[in-house]
C-alpha positions in Angstrom: -4.2 17.1 18.8 -2.1 19.9 17.5 -0.8 18.6 14.1 0.8 20.6 11.3 0.5 17.6 8.8 -2.8 15.8 8.2 -1.3 12.6 6.8 2.4 11.7 6.6 2.8 9.0 3.9 5.9 6.8 4.2 7.5 3.8 2.7 7.7 2.5 -0.8 8.4 4.9 -3.6 9.4 4.3 -7.3 9.2 5.5 -10.8 6.5 3.8 -13.0 6.8 3.3 -16.8 3.3 2.4 -18.2 3.2 1.5 -21.9 -0.1 2.2 -23.6 -1.3 -1.2 -24.3 -5.0 -0.8 -25.3 -4.3 -2.8 -28.5 -2.2 -5.5 -26.8 -3.8 -8.5 -25.2 -2.5 -11.0 -22.6 -2.1 -13.6 -25.3 0.0 -11.1 -27.3 2.3 -10.7 -24.3 3.2 -14.5 -24.2 3.8 -14.7 -27.9 7.6 -14.5 -28.6 9.3 -13.0 -31.6 6.6 -10.4 -32.4 6.5 -6.6 -32.4 3.4 -4.8 -31.2 2.6 -1.2 -31.5 1.8 0.6 -28.4 0.6 4.0 -27.4 3.1 6.5 -25.8 4.7 5.3 -22.4 3.2 7.2 -19.5 5.8 8.2 -16.9 4.8 8.8 -13.2 5.8 8.0 -9.8 4.4 4.9 -8.1 4.3 3.1 -4.9 2.3 3.8 -1.7 4.0 7.2 -1.1 3.0 8.5 -4.6 -0.2 6.9 -5.3 -1.9 7.5 -1.9 0.1 10.8 -1.2 -0.6 12.5 -4.5 -4.3 11.5 -4.4 -4.6 12.9 -1.0 -2.9 16.1 -2.0 -5.2 16.5 -5.0 -8.1 16.2 -2.6 -6.7 19.3 -0.6 -5.4 17.2 2.3 -2.2 18.5 4.1 0.1 15.7 3.2 3.9 15.1 3.5 6.0 12.3 2.0 8.7 10.3 3.7 10.8 8.1 1.5 14.2 7.5 -0.2 15.6 7.6 -3.7 19.0 7.1 -5.2 21.2 9.7 -6.8 20.7 8.4 -10.2 18.6 9.7 -13.2 15.5 7.8 -12.1 15.8 9.4 -8.6 16.0 12.8 -10.3 12.9 12.0 -12.3 11.0 11.0 -9.2 11.9 14.2 -7.4 11.0 16.4 -10.5 7.7 14.7 -11.0 6.7 15.3 -7.3 8.1 18.9 -7.2 5.9 19.7 -10.2 2.8 18.9 -8.1 4.1 20.8 -5.0 7.8 21.6 -4.2 7.1 21.0 -0.6 6.1 17.4 -1.0 9.7 16.3 -1.8 11.2 18.1 1.3 11.5 14.9 3.3 12.5 12.5 0.6 16.1 11.5 1.3 18.6 11.0 -1.6 20.9 8.0 -1.0 24.3 8.4 -2.6 25.5 5.6 -4.6 22.3 3.7 -4.7 19.8 3.0 -7.5 16.3 4.3 -7.3 13.3 2.0 -7.5 11.5 1.7 -10.8 8.6 -0.4 -12.1 7.3 -1.3 -15.6 3.6 -1.7 -15.3 2.1 -3.8 -18.0 -1.7 -3.3 -18.3 -2.9 -5.2 -21.4 -6.4 -4.8 -22.8 -9.2 -5.9 -20.6 -6.9 -7.5 -18.0 -5.3 -6.7 -14.6 -1.9 -5.2 -14.5 1.6 -7.0 -14.1 4.7 -5.4 -12.7 8.4 -5.7 -13.4 10.1 -4.1 -10.3 13.4 -3.0 -9.4 13.7 -2.5 -5.6 16.5 0.1 -5.5 16.7 2.0 -2.2 13.5 0.4 -1.1 15.7 -2.7 -0.3 17.2 -1.0 2.7 14.4 1.3 3.7 13.6 0.8 7.3 13.2 2.2 10.9 16.3 4.5 10.6 14.8 6.2 7.5 11.8 7.5 9.4 11.9 10.9 11.1 9.9 10.5 14.1 10.0 14.2 15.0 8.1 14.6 11.7 5.7 11.8 12.7 4.8 13.7 15.9 3.6 16.5 13.7 1.0 14.4 11.9 -2.4 13.3 12.7 -2.0 10.1 10.7 1.1 8.1 9.9 0.3 5.9 6.8 3.0 3.2 5.8 3.1 1.0 2.7 4.3 -1.6 1.3 6.2 -3.9 3.8 6.2 -6.7 1.2 8.3 -4.6 -1.0 10.5 -3.2 1.7 12.4 -6.4 2.7 14.4 -4.9 5.5 11.1 -4.2 7.4 10.0 -7.9 7.4 13.3 -9.7 8.2 13.4 -11.5 11.4 9.6 -12.0 11.5 8.9 -8.3 11.0 11.0 -7.0 13.9 11.6 -3.7 12.1 8.0 -3.3 11.0 6.9 -3.8 14.5 9.4 -1.2 15.9 8.3 1.3 13.3 4.7 1.1 14.3 5.4 0.9 18.0 7.4 4.2 17.8 4.8 5.8 15.6 2.1 5.0 18.2 4.2 6.5 21.0 4.1 9.7 18.8 0.3 9.7 19.5 -0.7 9.4 15.9 -3.4 7.3 14.1 -1.5 4.6 12.2 -2.4 3.0 8.9 -0.8 0.1 7.0 -1.2 -0.8 3.4 0.1 -3.9 1.6 1.4 -4.8 -1.8 1.3 -8.3 -3.1 4.7 -10.0 -3.0 5.9 -12.4 -5.9 4.0 -15.7 -5.1 7.2 -17.5 -6.1 9.7 -15.3 -4.2 11.2 -15.5 -0.8 9.0 -12.7 0.7 5.9 -14.7 0.0 7.4 -17.6 2.1 7.9 -15.5 5.2 5.9 -16.1 8.4 3.3 -13.5 7.6 1.1 -14.5 10.4 3.9 -13.9 12.9 4.7 -10.5 11.2 1.1 -9.3 11.5 0.9 -10.5 15.0 3.8 -8.5 15.9 2.8 -5.2 14.1 -1.0 -5.0 14.0 -1.4 -4.2 17.8 0.2 -0.9 16.9 -1.9 -0.4 13.6 -5.3 1.3 13.8 -6.3 0.8 10.1 -5.2 -2.1 8.0 -6.8 -2.4 4.6 -4.9 -4.8 2.2 -6.3 -6.4 -0.9 -8.1 -9.7 -0.5 -5.4 -11.4 -2.8 -2.6 -10.1 -0.6 -4.2 -11.5 2.6 -5.1 -14.8 1.3 -1.5 -15.2 -0.1 0.0 -14.3 3.1 -2.3 -16.0 5.7 -3.9 -18.9 3.6 -1.5 -20.0 1.0 -3.1 -23.2 0.1 -6.4 -21.2 -0.5 -4.6 -18.7 -2.7 -3.1 -21.4 -4.8 -6.4 -23.1 -5.3 -8.4 -20.0 -6.1 -6.0 -18.1 -8.2 -6.7 -16.4 -10.8 -10.4 -16.5 -10.0 -10.3 -15.4 -6.3 -13.3 -13.1 -6.3 -15.6 -15.8 -7.6 -14.9 -17.8 -4.4 -15.6 -15.1 -1.9 -18.7 -14.8 0.4 -19.6 -12.9 3.5 -18.7 -15.7 5.8 -15.2 -16.0 4.5 -14.6 -12.3 4.6 -16.1 -12.0 8.1 -13.8 -14.7 9.5 -10.6 -13.5 7.7 -11.1 -9.9 8.9 -11.8 -11.2 12.3 -8.4 -12.8 12.3 -6.8 -9.4 11.6 -8.8 -7.8 14.4 -7.8 -10.5 16.8 -4.2 -9.8 15.8 -4.6 -6.2 17.1 -5.9 -4.0 14.3 -8.5 -1.4 15.1 -10.2 -1.5 11.7 -9.5 -4.3 9.2 -10.9 -5.0 5.7 -10.1 -5.9 2.1 -10.0 -4.1 -1.1 -12.0 -6.4 -3.5 -11.5 -4.9 -7.0 -14.9 -4.9 -8.8 -16.6 -6.3 -5.7 -15.9 -3.1 -3.8 -14.6 -2.9 -0.2 -15.2 -4.9 2.9 -14.6 -3.6 6.5 -14.9 -4.8 10.0 -14.2 -2.6 13.1 -13.1 -3.6 16.6 -14.4 -2.8 19.9 -14.8 0.6 21.6 -11.3 0.4 23.2 -9.7 0.0 19.6 -11.8 2.6 18.1 -11.0 5.1 20.7 -7.5 5.2 19.3 -9.1 7.0 16.3 -10.2 9.9 18.5 -7.7 12.2 16.8 -9.8 12.0 13.6 -13.1 12.9 15.5 -14.4 9.3 15.1 -17.4 8.3 17.4 -16.1 5.1 18.9 -19.4 3.8 20.2 -21.1 4.5 16.8 -18.3 2.8 14.8 -17.5 -0.1 17.2 -18.1 -3.8 16.0 -19.4 -2.7 12.6 -19.5 -4.7 9.4 -19.6 -2.9 6.1 -19.5 -4.1 2.5 -19.8 -1.5 -0.1 -19.9 -2.2 -3.8 -17.6 -0.6 -6.4 -18.9 2.4 -8.3 -19.5 1.7 -12.0 -17.0 3.7 -14.0 -15.3 3.6 -17.4 -12.0 1.9 -16.6 -8.9 3.7 -18.0 -6.5 1.5 -16.1 -6.1 -0.3 -12.8 -2.5 0.9 -11.8 -2.6 2.5 -8.5 -6.3 2.1 -7.9 -5.9 -0.3 -4.8 -3.4 2.0 -3.2 -5.7 5.0 -3.6 -8.8 3.1 -2.4 -7.3 3.1 1.3 -8.2 6.8 1.4 -11.9 5.8 2.1 
């Protein structure tokens, strides 16, 4: 495979505003009429394109970004931030005139997971027409995220998401899909996600969502019963069967990001793994494998973007 790009990262891109909340607790956040002192607000780009793409770039991987921003101040900030890392990374980010850019306020209180306040902006209309498939042909891997936050891609039972990955596979690249958790009370969470996955996963080589995203989209009653303590209910049998559903839908490699419990993977048969030949994968050695690797013990500075970066393993 003659490729000038190692990984083309496409899909959701936004600006993240992250207040320093090490002295603010979850209880503080739900107490009205109070003012709490915070540390300076960190400003960075976010979303699959930024979180995965910039991490790959820092590791020396030849990466390109494919996304859209508006022609507003937030869009200018997104482009400036990315160009400071490497001017070439913004070459294929389209500016959509007259539209707002996407932005997220990430609230990460002390000793708790994060909560997001999100404006969709140009991500509301991002879809098949925004992807340059001539550029896809130049890549070894086409990585796409987050269909749950790109509503055009999941309308009509995911017709456009299916079209994106079908076209990408015709470009003879390895395909990868990442998820983001939709608002459990929003319309996107109520879509027929089983049908969406059944249509798109036959063209997806690697699918690695979080366990919460998967349970929400495929087993809603279980999600409602287990939240907010999902990890406490997990065992190998449950993970094995749930990953098996994704493999049966067509994915070559399926697994889950499990937060503090690490990462779980199952791989398909030789035929599916042969689609990863462009990465030098030994299909026979990796076929029908099951792996559960614990998380490394680290000093946690924050959890924003960690699940998105995890997919690089």
